[in-house]
N, C-alpha and C positions, 0 to 999 in steps of 0.2 A: 083452662087447658094446660097452661105452663106448669101448674103445680101437680097435675096428673102425671107429667113426664118425669118430674123429680121426686124421688122417694123421700120419705121423712128422714131416713138415715142419712141421706146426702145433705139434707138441709141442716141436720144436727152437726155433721162434720164441718160443713161450711161455716156455721155459726162459731164453732170452736176455733177454727183457723182464724177467722176475723177477730174474735175476742183476744186470742193469743197474740196476734200481730199488734194490736193496740196496747196490750199489757207489756209486751217485750220492748216496745219503743221507749219505755221508761229507763232503759239502761244505755241510752246513747251517750257515748263519752268521746271527747276529743282531748288528747294529751299532746302538748307542744313543749319540747325541751329547748331551753334557751341557754346559750353559752356552753360551759363545760359541765352541765348538770349530770349527764350520764357518766362522765369520766371521774367525777369527784367521789371521794370516799366519805363515808359518814352515814349517820342515821337521818332518815327523812322526817320532816315535821311540817305542819301546815303553817306557813308564814302569814297568810292572810286569806280571807274568803269573803264572798258576797253573793248577792242575787241580782241578776239583771232582769227587769220586767219589760214586757213588750205589749203593745196594743194591736188589735186587728191582725191576728195571725202572724205576728212578727214584723209588721210593716213600720210601726212607729215605736221607737224606744221611749220608755217612761224614765226620763233622767239618764244619767250615765253612772254606772257603778265604778267607783274608784278603788280598785284593788291594788294595793302597793306591792312593789317587788323589792327584793334585796338590793343593797347598794352595789355589790359586785356584779349584778346582772345575771348570775347563774341560777336558774330556777326552772321549775316545770309548772306550766299553766294548764289546769284541768278544767274543762267545761263539761258539765253533766246535765242531762235532762233526767232528773230523778223522779221517784214516785210522787213526791209532794208536788213537783212541777206538773206532772201529768194530772194530778187532782185539780190543781188550779186551772189548767187548760181545759180539762173535761167539764168542770162545774160551770165555767163561763162560756162554753162552746167555742173555745179558741180565741175569744175576743181579747182575753188577757192571758199571756203566757209568761213563763219565767224560766231562767236557766241558772244553775248554781255554778259559781266560779271559785276555784281554789288555786292558791299559789303555794307550791311546796319548795322547800329549800333543804339543804343538808348541813348538819352541824359538824 
């Protein structure tokens, strides 16, 4: 009875919206500027990077990723949920998830 009320076109649109929302989640990014990073002049470069792995939908960390920061403390920390992280999460049903961490500095 429920499927008689919803047309096939509406089901297709709903499927596209749900699939798009899952794919678009792969571009979640958090940027945190520390110190005088925004005011400093110079060209940005990646100082260090790493991956943080989690178990059970982000409840338990698998180790701690040690991403170093510059001595002067002025940097930008970027945490991304990239496409590769979505693949890891999707293939394991969310039991294992990962985030990519980058630390940027200026020369």
